[in-house]
N, C-alpha and C positions, 0 to 999 in steps of 0.2 A: 496505499501504494501498490503497484504491480511489480512483483519480484520474480526473477527467473532463478531457479535453483538447478545447478548443474552438478549432479552427484551420482556416481555409479553404484554406490551402496544403497540398494532400494529401501532397506530398513531405515537408514539414516536419512534418505531423501523424504520418506514418508513422515518421519519424526519432524523434520524441518518444515515440511509443507503444512502439517497439522498445526504446529505451534504458530507459524506465521499467519495462517488463516484465522486462528483463534484470536490473534492480535489485531485482526481487521484488515489483513492484506489480501490481495489477489495473487495467487501463486501458480506458476507453470513449472513443471519439472522435466528435465532432460537427464537421461541416464548414461549418456556418453558424450564425448567431445564433439562429434560430428552433428548430432542432434542439437546440442547446445549452441553450436556456432550458427546453425540454420535458424533456430528460434530467435537468437540474439539479433540476427540481421533482418528477420521478417516482422518482428513485433517491437513495440516501444516498451521499455521497462525502466522503472525508477532506480532499481538496484539489481545487480546480479551477484549471487553467491556461488562461487566456483571452487570445486575441489581441485587440488593440484594433480592428483593421480587419476587420470581418466582414460578409458579405452577409446580408440578411434583417433583422438587428438588430446594431448595432455593440456592441463589448464593453462600453463604458461604460454604455450604457443597459440592457444585459442584466444587469449586476451591480446597477445601481440598482433594477431590478424585483425581483431576488432579495432584496436587502436590505429593500425595502419589504414583501415578503411574509414577512419573518422568517427567511429563510435566512441563517445565519451561517457557512456553510462557508468556510474560508480560501481566498482568491483571489490567485493570482499572475498579474499581467498580463505578457504578452509583447508587445513592440511594437518596430517600427523607429523609432517616434517617441520620441526620447530626450531631448528638451529638459526643462529643469526644469519648465516650465509643463505639458508633457505628463505628466510623472510626478506632479505635484501633482493634475492632473485625475483621473488613475487612482486615486490614494489617496482623493480626496474622493468619488469615485463609489462607494467601498466596497471598493476593493482593499486587500489586506493587504501586498502587496509588488509591485515593478515591476522587470522585467528587460528590458534593451534588447537587441534583435537586432543583430548576431550575438552569441552567448553561448557560454560553455564549459559543456558538459553537467554537469561536476562541480559548477559553481557552481549550476546549476539544482537538482540533487539536494540540495545543502547548504541552499539557501533553502527547499526543501520541508520538509526536516527541521526547520528553525527554526520554520516556521509550525506544524507539527504539535506541536512541543514547547511552543510558546506556548499552543496550544489544550489540550494535555494537562495543562498546569498549572492550567487553569481547570476541567477536568472529567475524571473518571477514564476511562481507556481501557476500552472494553467490547467491542471487536472487533479481531481480529488477522487479517491477510491476508498470504499469501506466494504469489505467482503466482496460480493459480486456486483456491487453498485458502483457505477462510474459516472462522474460529472465532469464535462469538458467546459471550462470557462470561456474558451475562445469561440467555440461553435454554439455555446449555450445549449448543449445537448446532454441528455441523461440516458443511461442504459443500465439495465439490470440483467445479468446473465446473458448479455448480448442483445437483449430485446430493448428497442427504443421506447422511451416513455415520454409522452408529451406533458409538459408542465406550463402553467400560466406563469407570467413574470414573477408574481409575488411568491408562488409556490417554489419556483426555482431559487429565489433569494433565501427563502426559509430553509430549503434543503441544503443549500450551500453553507449556511450558518451552522446547521446541525452537523454537517460533515466536517467542517473546520474544527468543530468541538467534539468530534466522535469519541465516545467512551466516557465523556463527562456529562454531568447533569446540567441541563440548560433550563433556567427558570422562565416563567412567562414574562417577567419583567425584562430579563435579558433579551428575549426575542422581540418584545415590543420596542425596546430601545435600539436594537441593532438592525432589525428588519423593517420596522414601521417608523422608526425615529420618534417614537413616543417616549417622553422622559417622565412619564407617570403612568399609573395603572388606571385607566378610565373605566374599570369594571366591565370590560367588554369580553365577549367570548370569541373574538376574532382568532385568537391563537388556537383554541380547541377546534374551531371550524376548519382552519387551514391544515391543522395536523390530521384531522379526520380525512380531508381530501387527499393529503399526501399518502396516508396509509392505504387508501383505495387504489392509488396508482403504484406505490412502491412495494407494498406488502401483500395486497389481496391475492394476487395470482402466483405467489411464490411460497414455497414450503416454510421458509425461515423468516420470521418478522425481524425488521431492523429497527423500527421506531418503537421504543418502550416507554410506558408511563411510569414515572417515579412518584409514588403517592406522596402528596403533600409538598412536592418540590417542583416538578416540571416534567421534562422529557429527556430521553437519552437515545442517541442513535449509535448502535453498536452491532457488530456482526453476530454475537452470541450472548446469551444470558450468562451472568456470572459476576 
């Protein structure tokens, strides 16, 4: 997912960005309300994490402006203001959820997943992202760190399957059944050949590999080892 973090506390913003990137997301950070409003209008994001107390333009009015302009990106408010009245104001301003500081990062990730699931139920997913790798299902295009990558149709389908299962181990049998529609293992090396080709295109020219071999099991696509 591509996430916009609007947070004026630079240490908190850095903490959020680091954790979200480690979880496999693409993250942009704005340190004030004006910059946040500009980025929210100029880029497409799957979720926005917005602090209530921001210089330049506070979080409530920022979200109100976005909603008035027709921007329906899910918004999670973060704030030290945790009274019932504060939470109600955040939701009435157009927020989809409200999390009070301090918070557990695992809860933040869970709430983001819930927001995306709700949105996904209303409209089909057309874009996948893991780290700096982006795949657009409508245009059938792939980019890594903004650089376009040309894939053959089968390579695209294999990458899509890996990205939809990002962070999980995908076995050769799973790939054969879901990408090639083989319902048995014909003792072929087709998976290894296509994985090798993908690595040449997805990982070779970039400092951090995304496709990892899991010995005795299969492969896993993830943003970082761990």
